[in-house]
Every structure is written in structure tokens, then in C-alpha cells.
C-alpha positions as CSV (number, residue, x, y, z in Angstrom):
1,X,37.9,99.3,-81.7
2,X,40.9,98.0,-82.0
3,X,41.8,94.1,-81.3
4,X,43.6,94.8,-78.3
5,X,41.1,96.1,-76.8
6,X,38.3,93.7,-77.8
7,X,40.2,91.0,-76.3
8,X,40.9,93.2,-72.8
9,X,36.9,93.1,-73.3
10,X,36.7,89.7,-74.2
11,X,38.5,88.7,-71.1
12,X,36.7,91.1,-68.5
13,X,33.6,89.6,-69.5
14,X,34.9,85.7,-68.8
15,X,36.3,87.1,-65.8
16,X,33.4,88.7,-64.6
17,X,30.9,85.5,-65.2
18,X,33.2,82.5,-63.5
19,X,29.9,81.2,-62.0
20,X,27.8,78.2,-64.0
21,X,24.0,79.8,-64.5
22,X,22.2,78.3,-63.4
23,X,24.1,77.7,-60.4
24,X,24.9,74.2,-59.7
25,X,23.6,72.5,-56.4
26,X,27.0,71.4,-54.5
27,X,25.2,69.5,-51.7
28,X,23.4,67.5,-53.9
29,X,26.6,66.8,-56.1
30,X,28.3,65.5,-53.1
31,X,25.7,63.4,-52.1
32,X,25.6,61.5,-55.3
33,X,29.2,61.1,-55.1
34,X,28.5,59.0,-52.1
35,X,29.6,61.3,-50.0
36,X,28.3,63.0,-46.6
37,X,26.5,66.8,-46.5
38,X,26.6,68.5,-43.4
39,X,24.3,71.7,-42.7
40,X,23.0,73.9,-40.0
41,X,19.7,75.0,-38.9
42,X,18.6,78.9,-39.3
43,X,15.7,80.1,-37.3
44,X,16.8,83.3,-35.9
45,X,19.7,85.1,-37.6
46,X,18.4,87.3,-40.6
47,X,21.3,88.7,-42.1
48,X,23.3,87.5,-44.7
49,X,26.1,87.3,-42.4
50,X,24.3,83.9,-41.7
51,X,25.8,82.5,-44.9
52,X,29.5,84.0,-44.1
53,X,29.8,82.1,-40.9
54,X,28.2,78.6,-42.6
55,X,30.7,78.9,-44.9
56,X,33.6,79.9,-42.8
57,X,33.0,76.8,-40.4
58,X,32.8,74.2,-43.3
59,X,28.8,73.3,-43.7
60,X,28.2,72.6,-47.0
61,X,24.2,73.6,-46.6
62,X,22.1,75.6,-44.4
63,X,18.5,75.4,-44.2
64,X,16.5,78.5,-43.1
65,X,13.4,76.9,-41.3
66,X,9.8,78.6,-42.2
67,X,8.4,75.8,-40.3
68,X,9.7,77.6,-36.8
69,X,10.1,81.0,-37.6
70,X,8.6,84.5,-38.9
71,X,11.4,84.6,-41.4
72,X,9.7,87.1,-44.5
73,X,10.7,85.7,-47.9
74,X,12.7,88.8,-48.8
75,X,14.8,87.6,-46.2
76,X,14.9,83.8,-47.1
77,X,16.3,85.3,-50.8
78,X,18.8,87.5,-49.3
79,X,20.1,84.8,-46.9
80,X,19.9,82.1,-50.1
81,X,21.6,84.3,-53.0
82,X,24.8,84.9,-50.7
83,X,24.8,81.5,-49.9
84,X,24.8,79.9,-53.0
85,X,27.2,82.6,-54.5
86,X,29.2,81.6,-51.2
87,X,29.3,77.4,-52.4
88,X,26.8,76.9,-49.2
89,X,23.5,75.2,-50.7
90,X,20.9,77.2,-49.5
91,X,17.2,75.2,-48.6
92,X,14.5,75.9,-47.1
93,X,11.7,73.9,-44.8
94,X,8.2,75.2,-45.6
95,X,5.7,75.7,-43.2
96,X,3.3,73.1,-45.1
97,X,2.2,71.3,-48.7
98,X,1.0,74.2,-50.3
99,X,2.3,73.9,-53.8
100,X,2.2,78.1,-54.3
101,X,4.4,78.2,-51.1
102,X,6.7,75.6,-52.4
103,X,7.3,76.9,-55.9
104,X,7.6,80.6,-55.0
105,X,10.2,80.1,-51.8
106,X,12.4,78.2,-54.5
107,X,12.1,81.5,-56.8
108,X,14.0,83.2,-53.9
109,X,16.8,81.4,-54.5
110,X,17.1,78.7,-52.4
111,X,18.3,75.4,-54.2
112,X,16.4,72.9,-52.1
113,X,13.0,72.4,-50.4
114,X,12.2,70.6,-47.1
115,X,8.4,69.7,-46.9
116,X,7.2,68.6,-43.5
117,X,5.4,65.7,-42.2
118,X,5.0,63.9,-46.3
119,X,2.6,60.8,-45.3
120,X,1.8,59.4,-49.1
121,X,3.1,58.8,-52.2
122,X,0.1,61.2,-53.8
123,X,2.0,64.2,-51.6
124,X,4.8,63.5,-52.9
125,X,3.9,63.9,-55.9
126,X,1.9,67.2,-55.4
127,X,5.5,68.2,-54.3
128,X,7.6,67.2,-56.9
129,X,5.2,68.9,-59.6
130,X,5.2,72.3,-57.6
131,X,9.3,72.1,-57.1
132,X,10.3,70.9,-60.3
133,X,9.8,72.1,-64.1
134,X,8.1,70.5,-67.2
135,X,8.8,67.7,-68.1
136,X,9.5,66.6,-64.5
137,X,6.9,69.1,-62.8
138,X,4.4,72.0,-63.5
139,X,6.5,74.9,-61.9
140,X,5.9,78.0,-63.6
141,X,9.2,79.5,-65.6
142,X,10.9,82.8,-65.2
143,X,13.9,82.6,-66.9
144,X,15.9,85.6,-65.5
145,X,15.8,84.9,-61.8
146,X,18.1,84.7,-58.8
147,X,19.3,80.9,-60.0
148,X,20.6,82.1,-63.5
149,X,22.0,85.4,-61.9
150,X,19.1,87.1,-63.6
151,X,20.3,86.4,-67.1
152,X,18.4,84.9,-69.8
153,X,18.7,81.4,-71.6
154,X,17.1,78.8,-73.8
155,X,13.9,77.7,-72.0
156,X,14.0,73.8,-71.9
157,X,18.2,73.9,-71.3
158,X,17.6,76.3,-68.2
159,X,14.6,74.0,-67.1
160,X,16.9,71.1,-67.3
161,X,19.8,72.8,-65.5
162,X,17.4,74.3,-62.6
163,X,15.8,70.7,-62.4
164,X,19.0,69.3,-62.1
165,X,19.8,71.8,-59.1
166,X,17.0,71.6,-57.1
167,X,16.9,69.5,-54.1
168,X,13.7,67.8,-53.4
169,X,13.1,66.6,-49.8
170,X,10.7,65.0,-47.9
171,X,10.2,64.9,-44.2
172,X,9.6,61.5,-42.7
173,X,8.1,62.1,-39.4
174,X,5.4,59.6,-38.4
175,X,4.8,56.2,-38.1
176,X,2.5,56.0,-40.9
177,X,5.1,57.9,-42.7
178,X,7.6,54.9,-42.1
179,X,5.5,52.3,-43.1
180,X,4.5,54.6,-46.6
181,X,8.6,55.6,-47.5
182,X,9.0,52.9,-50.1
183,X,5.7,54.6,-51.9
184,X,7.1,58.0,-50.7
185,X,10.8,57.0,-52.0
186,X,9.1,56.0,-55.5
187,X,8.4,59.5,-56.7
188,X,10.5,60.4,-59.5
189,X,12.2,63.8,-58.7
190,X,11.9,63.2,-54.8
191,X,15.8,63.4,-53.9
192,X,15.8,62.7,-50.2
193,X,13.6,61.6,-47.1
194,X,14.9,63.4,-44.2
195,X,13.9,61.7,-40.8
196,X,12.6,64.3,-38.4
197,X,13.4,62.2,-35.2
198,X,11.6,64.3,-32.5
199,X,8.0,64.3,-34.2
200,X,8.6,60.8,-34.8
201,X,9.5,60.0,-31.4
202,X,5.7,61.6,-30.3
203,X,4.2,59.4,-33.4
204,X,5.7,56.3,-31.6
205,X,4.3,57.0,-28.6
206,X,8.0,57.6,-27.1
207,X,8.7,61.6,-26.8
208,X,12.2,62.8,-26.5
209,X,13.5,59.0,-26.3
210,X,15.9,59.5,-29.3
211,X,18.1,56.6,-27.9
212,X,15.1,54.3,-28.1
213,X,15.7,51.1,-30.0
214,X,12.5,51.7,-32.3
215,X,14.1,54.7,-33.7
216,X,16.7,53.2,-34.8
217,X,14.5,50.4,-36.5
218,X,12.7,53.3,-38.2
219,X,16.0,54.8,-39.9
220,X,17.0,51.4,-40.9
221,X,13.8,51.1,-42.7
222,X,14.0,54.4,-44.2
223,X,17.6,53.6,-45.1
224,X,16.4,50.0,-47.1
225,X,14.0,51.9,-49.3
226,X,16.1,55.0,-50.1
227,X,19.1,52.6,-50.8
228,X,16.5,50.4,-52.9
229,X,15.2,53.7,-54.6
230,X,18.2,55.4,-55.5
231,X,17.5,58.0,-52.7
232,X,19.4,60.0,-50.0
233,X,18.5,59.3,-46.4
234,X,18.9,62.6,-44.2
235,X,19.2,62.5,-40.6
236,X,17.5,65.1,-38.5
237,X,16.6,66.2,-34.7
238,X,19.5,64.0,-33.6
239,X,22.2,67.3,-32.8
240,X,22.1,66.8,-29.1
241,X,22.9,63.0,-29.7
242,X,25.8,63.2,-32.1
243,X,26.9,59.4,-31.5
244,X,23.2,58.5,-32.6
245,X,23.5,60.2,-35.6
246,X,27.0,59.1,-36.5
247,X,26.1,55.8,-36.4
248,X,23.0,56.1,-38.9
249,X,25.7,58.5,-40.8
250,X,28.1,55.3,-40.8
251,X,25.0,53.3,-42.0
252,X,24.8,55.1,-45.4
253,X,22.7,57.8,-44.5
254,X,23.9,61.2,-46.3
255,X,22.9,64.1,-44.7
256,X,22.6,65.2,-41.2
257,X,21.2,68.3,-39.1
258,X,23.7,69.1,-36.6
259,X,21.9,72.2,-34.8
260,X,20.4,75.3,-35.7
261,X,22.2,79.2,-34.9
262,X,19.6,79.1,-32.2
263,X,21.4,76.3,-30.1
264,X,25.1,77.6,-31.7
265,X,25.0,80.9,-30.1
266,X,22.8,80.1,-27.0
267,X,25.0,76.5,-25.8
268,X,28.0,78.5,-26.0
269,X,27.2,81.9,-24.9
270,X,25.9,79.8,-21.6
271,X,29.5,77.9,-21.9
272,X,31.3,80.9,-22.0
273,X,29.7,82.9,-18.8
274,X,29.9,79.8,-16.8
275,X,33.5,79.7,-17.1
276,X,34.2,83.2,-16.2
277,X,32.0,82.5,-12.8
């Protein structure tokens, strides 16, 4: 092979693989830099188009909500791989605490897992163990996976980079969870505590009262814990009360769920139809 041909092939090889693998978690990088990450929830759109819409809309991440829909893991994988390639961090809220479900969901290409109803330190430890590779956890390694664009590499280096690119989130959704927030945040590998405001209101005995002082008090406590432990605070369930969500962001929260594809589509459709009546 002539030198010019080798140089051309080398150039092609470089331009064919511009993405660092495992793929970086841009949302995690943004929050670690002290910036706010803005996300949307995916509940009804099953096509990869939702990842492109999230990118065009300017969202930092989307999270697929398996707690409240019937998506298959195949659908999760298609959306996750597309989102990561477009620079939108794909997260998945799993339905429960099953360790196999957590690790298998991450294998689809999701760059983070959101686990609902975390109440204790022991639960947080199990979640981290399932989500991360050794030495931080015990997740099984398949080196050629969606995160590496199915290219192999040294095991130790691959696991270290994949751990760095994985965002582990525990949801705080009850009075008990708020009280145990310090213990939960103390677990190494737990990156963020995401407050589920609606379920928290139910636990507080004030269903639907998102503007209750008790809610803000709970947020302040969890934020103090996160600041003390070097973790991020996330805001969930306040998309109908953006002024409250923005207040908590000003206090120091690093993530906010702004709404879902269901809400965006339905609300805009209702408003548009009404405007023509």
C-alpha cells in the first residue's frame, strides 16, 4: 500500500470515530461544573424521534419513565443510543429496586438510572452495587456494548470510564426518605437525590399542595444534605409550578424535570384547538 493511501485510510479512521468511548455523560459533567441540567420525561413516544426533538428543544437529558409506562427494553435501547449520539443524556427511571433490572436497563445504553422510593442507606448501597462496576459495585462487564459503540478495550479502563459516565439517582418521595436523606447521600456512587414532589406531598398528608411550606422545608433539608455530602439535588414533579421549581434551582438544585412528552403534546394541542374556536 502506498504511503498516501495509508494516510488517507488513517484520516478516514479518525473521522469515522470522533466520539470518545465509552461515551461521556454530558449531563453529569454539566452538573459537576456547577451548572443546571434541564430534562424532559418520556412516557408515550416510542420512536427515536423523541431524542431528536429533545436535542432541538435544548434539553440536556431525557428520562424514560418505566415506572409509569409499558415501554420494552428494546424501545429504551433505541431511544437511549440515539439520544447519547445526539448529545442528550439518556436516563431511565426503573420501576423498582430489583438489582437485575437496574443493571440490565443500563446495558441498553442508558447513561443513568433513576430509582424510585429510596428510603434507606441499605437500599442506596444495593442500587449503587447494581449500577456500577468493580471496585465501586458488582455489575457484570460486557466490554463491547452500546456505551463503547460496541468496540472492545482494556477491562479496567472500560469499567472506570463507564462508572464515571453513569449517573446514579435515588428518589426521595416520603417523610421517611427525607429524614434518612443524609444516610442515603452518604453512599459513595450515589450522585443525586431527586425529590418526587407529588408523592412527597402524599406522604406529608397534603396531596396536591405543591406550594406548602412543608414541601419547601423538605427541599431545603435535602439540599443541605446534598451540599454537605457533595451530591446533587434534583427537582421533580413541579412542572406545573415552575416558579417554585425555579426558586429551588436558585437555592442550589442542579437538575429539574420540566415536564413530559405527554404533557407537552396534550397541553399544546388543547391550547391550539381552543385558539381556533
